[in-house]
Each structure stands twice: as C-alpha cells, then as structure tokens.
C-alpha positions as a LaTeX table, in Angstrom:
\begin{tabular}{lrrr}
\hline
Residue & $x$ (\AA) & $y$ (\AA) & $z$ (\AA) \\
\hline
Met1 & 22.34 & $-34.86$ & 34.83 \\
Asn2 & 20.64 & $-36.38$ & 37.90 \\
Ser3 & 17.55 & $-38.56$ & 37.96 \\
Leu4 & 15.29 & $-35.74$ & 39.21 \\
Gln5 & 16.13 & $-33.60$ & 36.18 \\
Val6 & 15.53 & $-36.56$ & 33.87 \\
Cys7 & 12.12 & $-37.28$ & 35.44 \\
Cys8 & 11.17 & $-33.61$ & 35.32 \\
Gly9 & 12.10 & $-33.44$ & 31.63 \\
Glu10 & 10.03 & $-36.52$ & 30.82 \\
Phe11 & 7.08 & $-35.15$ & 32.78 \\
Ile12 & 7.23 & $-31.84$ & 30.87 \\
Arg13 & 7.50 & $-33.72$ & 27.59 \\
Ile14 & 4.35 & $-35.75$ & 28.34 \\
Ile15 & 2.37 & $-32.68$ & 29.36 \\
Leu16 & 3.43 & $-30.82$ & 26.21 \\
Phe17 & 2.49 & $-33.80$ & 24.06 \\
Val18 & $-0.96$ & $-34.21$ & 25.67 \\
Leu19 & $-1.69$ & $-30.47$ & 25.43 \\
Asn20 & $-0.79$ & $-30.33$ & 21.76 \\
Phe21 & $-2.57$ & $-33.59$ & 20.99 \\
Ile22 & $-5.77$ & $-31.95$ & 22.24 \\
Phe23 & $-5.07$ & $-28.92$ & 20.03 \\
Trp24 & $-4.26$ & $-31.18$ & 17.07 \\
Ala25 & $-7.53$ & $-33.09$ & 17.51 \\
Ala26 & $-9.54$ & $-29.88$ & 17.97 \\
Gly27 & $-7.95$ & $-28.40$ & 14.87 \\
Gly28 & $-8.87$ & $-31.51$ & 12.90 \\
Val29 & $-12.50$ & $-31.26$ & 14.06 \\
Ile30 & $-12.70$ & $-27.54$ & 13.17 \\
Leu31 & $-11.10$ & $-28.22$ & 9.78 \\
Gly32 & $-13.51$ & $-31.09$ & 9.15 \\
Val33 & $-16.55$ & $-28.99$ & 10.02 \\
Gly34 & $-15.33$ & $-26.19$ & 7.75 \\
Ile35 & $-14.76$ & $-28.55$ & 4.83 \\
Tyr36 & $-18.15$ & $-30.20$ & 5.39 \\
Val37 & $-19.96$ & $-26.84$ & 5.35 \\
Lys38 & $-18.00$ & $-25.76$ & 2.27 \\
Val39 & $-18.84$ & $-28.86$ & 0.22 \\
Ser40 & $-22.43$ & $-29.07$ & 1.51 \\
Leu41 & $-23.55$ & $-25.48$ & 0.89 \\
Asn42 & $-26.23$ & $-26.55$ & $-1.57$ \\
Asp43 & $-27.60$ & $-29.12$ & 0.90 \\
Leu44 & $-27.93$ & $-26.62$ & 3.78 \\
Lys45 & $-30.95$ & $-24.83$ & 2.36 \\
Asn46 & $-33.02$ & $-25.09$ & 5.55 \\
Val47 & $-30.44$ & $-23.27$ & 7.68 \\
Glu48 & $-31.51$ & $-19.74$ & 8.62 \\
Val49 & $-28.25$ & $-18.27$ & 7.33 \\
Ser50 & $-27.51$ & $-16.98$ & 3.84 \\
His51 & $-25.34$ & $-18.85$ & 1.34 \\
Asp52 & $-22.61$ & $-16.18$ & 1.40 \\
Thr53 & $-22.51$ & $-16.16$ & 5.21 \\
Leu54 & $-22.15$ & $-19.95$ & 5.29 \\
Asn55 & $-19.40$ & $-19.79$ & 2.68 \\
Thr56 & $-17.49$ & $-17.12$ & 4.63 \\
Ser57 & $-17.92$ & $-19.08$ & 7.86 \\
Ala58 & $-16.65$ & $-22.23$ & 6.16 \\
Leu59 & $-13.52$ & $-20.46$ & 4.88 \\
Phe60 & $-12.88$ & $-19.01$ & 8.35 \\
Leu61 & $-13.24$ & $-22.45$ & 9.98 \\
Ile62 & $-10.94$ & $-24.04$ & 7.40 \\
Thr63 & $-8.27$ & $-21.37$ & 7.98 \\
Leu64 & $-8.57$ & $-21.58$ & 11.77 \\
Gly65 & $-8.60$ & $-25.38$ & 11.67 \\
Cys66 & $-5.44$ & $-25.49$ & 9.52 \\
Val67 & $-3.55$ & $-23.18$ & 11.87 \\
Val68 & $-4.59$ & $-25.04$ & 15.05 \\
Phe69 & $-4.01$ & $-28.44$ & 13.40 \\
Leu70 & $-0.50$ & $-27.57$ & 12.15 \\
Val71 & 0.61 & $-25.94$ & 15.42 \\
Gly72 & $-0.74$ & $-28.88$ & 17.44 \\
Leu73 & 0.92 & $-31.40$ & 15.10 \\
Leu74 & 4.23 & $-29.55$ & 15.32 \\
Gly75 & 4.04 & $-29.53$ & 19.13 \\
Cys76 & 3.18 & $-33.23$ & 19.24 \\
Cys77 & 6.01 & $-34.24$ & 16.92 \\
Gly78 & 8.51 & $-31.93$ & 18.64 \\
Ser79 & 7.74 & $-33.29$ & 22.10 \\
Leu80 & 7.51 & $-36.91$ & 20.96 \\
Thr81 & 10.79 & $-36.95$ & 19.00 \\
Gln82 & 12.46 & $-34.33$ & 21.23 \\
Asn83 & 13.56 & $-32.51$ & 18.10 \\
Arg84 & 15.04 & $-29.13$ & 19.04 \\
Cys85 & 14.29 & $-27.56$ & 15.65 \\
Met86 & 10.61 & $-28.53$ & 15.82 \\
Leu87 & 10.34 & $-27.23$ & 19.38 \\
Leu88 & 11.96 & $-23.94$ & 18.40 \\
Leu89 & 9.61 & $-23.56$ & 15.42 \\
Tyr90 & 6.62 & $-24.42$ & 17.61 \\
Phe91 & 7.71 & $-21.87$ & 20.22 \\
Thr92 & 8.17 & $-19.22$ & 17.52 \\
Leu93 & 4.76 & $-19.83$ & 15.92 \\
Val94 & 2.87 & $-19.78$ & 19.23 \\
Thr95 & 4.74 & $-16.64$ & 20.28 \\
Leu96 & 3.85 & $-14.88$ & 17.03 \\
Ile97 & 0.19 & $-15.87$ & 17.40 \\
Phe98 & 0.19 & $-14.69$ & 21.01 \\
Leu99 & 1.75 & $-11.33$ & 20.13 \\
Ala100 & $-0.67$ & $-10.87$ & 17.23 \\
Glu101 & $-3.62$ & $-11.50$ & 19.55 \\
Ile102 & $-2.30$ & $-8.98$ & 22.07 \\
Gly103 & $-1.73$ & $-6.40$ & 19.33 \\
Leu104 & $-5.22$ & $-6.92$ & 17.93 \\
Ala105 & $-6.81$ & $-6.67$ & 21.39 \\
Ile106 & $-4.93$ & $-3.44$ & 22.18 \\
Ala107 & $-5.80$ & $-1.92$ & 18.80 \\
Val108 & $-9.50$ & $-2.76$ & 19.15 \\
Tyr109 & $-9.66$ & $-1.51$ & 22.75 \\
Ala110 & $-7.80$ & 1.72 & 21.97 \\
Asn111 & $-10.04$ & 2.43 & 18.98 \\
Lys112 & $-13.27$ & 0.84 & 20.19 \\
Asp113 & $-15.33$ & 3.99 & 19.60 \\
Gln114 & $-14.02$ & 4.34 & 16.05 \\
Val115 & $-14.56$ & 0.64 & 15.41 \\
Thr116 & $-18.15$ & 0.87 & 16.67 \\
Glu117 & $-18.87$ & 3.95 & 14.56 \\
Ser118 & $-17.33$ & 2.29 & 11.50 \\
Leu119 & $-19.46$ & $-0.82$ & 11.96 \\
Glu120 & $-22.59$ & 1.29 & 12.40 \\
Asp121 & $-21.80$ & 3.25 & 9.23 \\
Gln122 & $-21.22$ & 0.04 & 7.30 \\
Phe123 & $-24.48$ & $-1.39$ & 8.61 \\
Lys124 & $-26.39$ & 1.74 & 7.54 \\
Thr125 & $-24.74$ & 1.61 & 4.13 \\
Cys126 & $-25.75$ & $-2.03$ & 3.82 \\
Met127 & $-29.32$ & $-1.12$ & 4.76 \\
Glu128 & $-29.39$ & 1.46 & 1.97 \\
Gln129 & $-27.97$ & $-1.02$ & $-0.52$ \\
Tyr130 & $-30.44$ & $-3.61$ & 0.74 \\
Ala131 & $-33.32$ & $-1.25$ & 0.00 \\
Asn132 & $-31.97$ & $-0.60$ & $-3.50$ \\
Ser133 & $-31.00$ & $-4.26$ & $-4.03$ \\
Thr134 & $-27.64$ & $-3.10$ & $-5.37$ \\
Glu135 & $-25.46$ & $-5.44$ & $-3.32$ \\
Ser136 & $-26.36$ & $-9.09$ & $-2.78$ \\
Val137 & $-23.73$ & $-9.46$ & $-0.03$ \\
Cys138 & $-25.47$ & $-6.77$ & 2.04 \\
Val139 & $-28.85$ & $-8.40$ & 1.46 \\
Asp140 & $-27.56$ & $-11.78$ & 2.62 \\
Thr141 & $-25.70$ & $-10.29$ & 5.59 \\
Ile142 & $-28.63$ & $-8.26$ & 6.93 \\
Asp143 & $-31.12$ & $-11.07$ & 6.39 \\
Ser144 & $-28.81$ & $-13.46$ & 8.26 \\
Leu145 & $-28.27$ & $-11.04$ & 11.15 \\
Gln146 & $-31.95$ & $-10.20$ & 11.54 \\
Thr147 & $-33.02$ & $-13.84$ & 11.30 \\
Val148 & $-30.39$ & $-15.36$ & 13.59 \\
Leu149 & $-30.30$ & $-12.55$ & 16.19 \\
Gln150 & $-34.05$ & $-11.90$ & 15.94 \\
Cys151 & $-33.51$ & $-8.17$ & 15.54 \\
Cys152 & $-34.66$ & $-5.51$ & 13.10 \\
Gly153 & $-32.80$ & $-2.45$ & 11.83 \\
Glu154 & $-29.93$ & $-0.76$ & 13.59 \\
Asp155 & $-31.70$ & 0.49 & 16.73 \\
Asn156 & $-35.29$ & $-0.65$ & 16.04 \\
Ala157 & $-37.61$ & $-1.64$ & 13.22 \\
Thr158 & $-38.53$ & 1.94 & 12.31 \\
Asp159 & $-34.98$ & 2.50 & 11.02 \\
Trp160 & $-36.19$ & 0.94 & 7.79 \\
Lys161 & $-38.69$ & 3.77 & 7.34 \\
Ala162 & $-35.86$ & 6.27 & 7.56 \\
Ile163 & $-33.96$ & 4.33 & 4.90 \\
Asn164 & $-36.86$ & 4.18 & 2.45 \\
Asn165 & $-40.21$ & 5.51 & 3.64 \\
Thr166 & $-41.89$ & 4.45 & 0.40 \\
Leu167 & $-40.70$ & 0.87 & 0.19 \\
Tyr168 & $-40.93$ & 0.19 & 3.93 \\
Ala169 & $-43.84$ & 2.45 & 4.84 \\
Thr170 & $-46.06$ & $-0.36$ & 6.14 \\
Ser171 & $-43.65$ & $-3.24$ & 6.71 \\
Pro172 & $-39.90$ & $-3.87$ & 7.15 \\
Pro173 & $-38.02$ & $-6.65$ & 5.30 \\
Ser174 & $-39.46$ & $-10.11$ & 5.89 \\
Ser175 & $-36.34$ & $-11.19$ & 7.84 \\
Cys176 & $-37.46$ & $-8.80$ & 10.61 \\
Cys177 & $-40.30$ & $-11.14$ & 11.55 \\
Lys178 & $-40.64$ & $-14.66$ & 12.83 \\
Asp179 & $-43.57$ & $-15.11$ & 10.47 \\
Gln180 & $-41.82$ & $-13.96$ & 7.32 \\
Gly181 & $-44.90$ & $-14.55$ & 5.19 \\
Asn182 & $-46.87$ & $-11.92$ & 7.10 \\
Cys183 & $-44.39$ & $-9.30$ & 8.27 \\
Asn184 & $-45.33$ & $-5.82$ & 9.45 \\
Tyr185 & $-44.20$ & $-3.33$ & 12.09 \\
Asp186 & $-46.62$ & $-4.76$ & 14.66 \\
Asn187 & $-45.09$ & $-8.24$ & 14.71 \\
Ala188 & $-41.52$ & $-7.27$ & 13.77 \\
Tyr189 & $-38.67$ & $-7.83$ & 16.23 \\
Lys190 & $-38.53$ & $-4.86$ & 18.59 \\
Glu191 & $-34.81$ & $-4.77$ & 19.29 \\
Gly192 & $-32.31$ & $-3.37$ & 16.79 \\
Cys193 & $-29.35$ & $-5.50$ & 15.73 \\
Phe194 & $-26.71$ & $-3.25$ & 17.29 \\
Thr195 & $-28.71$ & $-3.07$ & 20.50 \\
Thr196 & $-28.94$ & $-6.87$ & 20.58 \\
Ile197 & $-25.22$ & $-7.30$ & 19.95 \\
Asn198 & $-24.28$ & $-4.70$ & 22.59 \\
Asp199 & $-26.59$ & $-6.33$ & 25.15 \\
Phe200 & $-25.08$ & $-9.73$ & 24.41 \\
Val201 & $-21.49$ & $-8.47$ & 24.72 \\
Asn202 & $-22.22$ & $-6.53$ & 27.92 \\
Ser203 & $-24.08$ & $-9.38$ & 29.59 \\
Asn204 & $-21.44$ & $-11.95$ & 28.63 \\
Ser205 & $-18.32$ & $-9.77$ & 28.91 \\
Lys206 & $-17.17$ & $-11.71$ & 31.99 \\
Tyr207 & $-17.32$ & $-15.04$ & 30.15 \\
Ile208 & $-15.68$ & $-13.55$ & 27.05 \\
Gly209 & $-12.88$ & $-12.20$ & 29.25 \\
Phe210 & $-12.39$ & $-15.57$ & 30.95 \\
Gly211 & $-12.31$ & $-17.28$ & 27.55 \\
Val212 & $-9.66$ & $-14.89$ & 26.20 \\
Leu213 & $-7.65$ & $-15.23$ & 29.41 \\
Gly214 & $-7.89$ & $-19.02$ & 29.21 \\
Val215 & $-6.54$ & $-19.04$ & 25.65 \\
Ala216 & $-3.69$ & $-16.74$ & 26.67 \\
Val217 & $-2.78$ & $-18.96$ & 29.63 \\
Ile218 & $-2.75$ & $-22.08$ & 27.44 \\
Glu219 & $-0.53$ & $-20.36$ & 24.88 \\
Leu220 & 1.86 & $-19.18$ & 27.60 \\
Leu221 & 1.91 & $-22.68$ & 29.06 \\
Gly222 & 2.73 & $-24.18$ & 25.66 \\
Met223 & 5.54 & $-21.67$ & 25.10 \\
Ser224 & 7.00 & $-22.25$ & 28.57 \\
Leu225 & 6.89 & $-26.04$ & 28.26 \\
Ala226 & 8.48 & $-25.99$ & 24.80 \\
Cys227 & 11.21 & $-23.61$ & 25.98 \\
Tyr228 & 11.95 & $-25.74$ & 29.06 \\
Leu229 & 11.98 & $-29.01$ & 27.11 \\
Arg230 & 14.35 & $-27.64$ & 24.47 \\
Ser231 & 16.64 & $-26.31$ & 27.20 \\
His232 & 16.51 & $-29.71$ & 28.92 \\
Ile233 & 17.49 & $-31.50$ & 25.70 \\
Met234 & 20.40 & $-29.11$ & 25.11 \\
Lys235 & 21.71 & $-29.63$ & 28.66 \\
Arg236 & 21.54 & $-33.40$ & 28.15 \\
Val237 & 23.77 & $-33.34$ & 25.05 \\
Pro238 & 27.11 & $-33.54$ & 26.93 \\
Tyr239 & 25.88 & $-36.59$ & 28.84 \\
Glu240 & 24.36 & $-38.75$ & 26.13 \\
Glu241 & 23.61 & $-38.88$ & 22.43 \\
Pro242 & 20.70 & $-36.57$ & 21.59 \\
His243 & 17.60 & $-38.12$ & 20.10 \\
Ala244 & 17.51 & $-35.56$ & 17.32 \\
Met245 & 19.20 & $-32.38$ & 16.27 \\
\hline
\end{tabular}
C-alpha cells in the first residue's frame, strides 16, 4: 500500500470523525433539551403551548436525540479506532434511516391528497370534541395550534359556528384571539389553521426541499466515507497488523 493511499485513508478517517462528532454533539443537545422540557413541564406554565403538546414534543426530542447521539457516537468510535465492525454497523444504521426517509417521503407524496383529507377530518373531529369537551387531548391540541399559529378554525373563524351555533354563536374559543379575555368574531384571527399551514408550506417549500436534500447528502456522505474507510482497512490487512477486527 503506497503513501498516497495511506494519506487518503487518514484524510477520510478524519473527515468521518469530524462529521460524526458534529452529529454526536447535536444529538446530545437535542437529547438534553428534550429531557429538560420533560422534567420541567410544571415550570413551563407561561409557554403558549399546552401541557400535552409539550410532553409529546419532549418525547419526540428525546427519541430523535437518542438516535442522532448513538449514530454519531458509533461513527466517531468506528473512525477513531478503525474498527471494521463498528463501521459496518454505522453504515447499516445510516442506510436503514436513509431508506426509511425515502420510503416515507414517497408514501406521503403519493398519498398527499388522502393525507390532507385525513388531517382535515381529524381536525374537524377534534373541533367537535372540543365543543363537547369530551377529549382533553383535542382541546389542548387545538388551543396550542390556534395560539401558536394565530389562526382560528379550519378555514376561518366562522367554522366554529358550524360546529356548534349555540355555544359559539357570538364568539369562538378564547384561543382564537390575541386578547383571550375579550374574544369575539370581530377580533378573532381571520385565517384558518389549515390555510395558515398551507401558506407556510407553500411559501417555504424551497427551503424545506433544500433542508431535506441537505440531510440526504450528509447521510450519503457518511455512508460513502464509512464504506471507503472500511474497504481501506481491509486492504491494509495483508501489509500490517490491523488496529481492530
């Protein structure tokens, strides 16, 4: 094995280590934030998001943080120790995540109309349960959406009249207004929640696409570097003692 191949292998190893160190650190931060939110739910009373929404967000962050942290740690250790088993496991995990993301993206795109209709139906059902106060999760979810997104109803504030013309004849739920102590249809948010979400997605679709593409490129880069480094280590075996099996 000539000196150029050795230098190239070391260069790839350093890049793979730095890349995964960044992922490992990011995963630790995400995990820390999730744990902090989870253990501090009772102290976050002034946040304009419901308790259940915060709890769900905390669990999501903890799960995401654990996955990113473990994959990054595995990549760091594999590149640092040049352990072929760790590199193979890292390559396998990143590949599975990458394929799962592609499968999810294709499924959502192919069934986007059905997904949209399903979400709209669920939102309407939640509005009905909100009016009847039969489901606290729906109450918390709709209040959080309307407060954070500054929207009201599905398409507009008058949707609440269609849900219950008696209860919401003169005013929608208080979360529909900035001044929740004096909420009525005159000062309620004009845009519906689905309209607001669609406008946001359409206006930021380019940035969302670039973000997804960036993640895909990073994952492909990690897979390629791990594959090359493992191949480099295997080729080096006949020439010198391997660092690790």
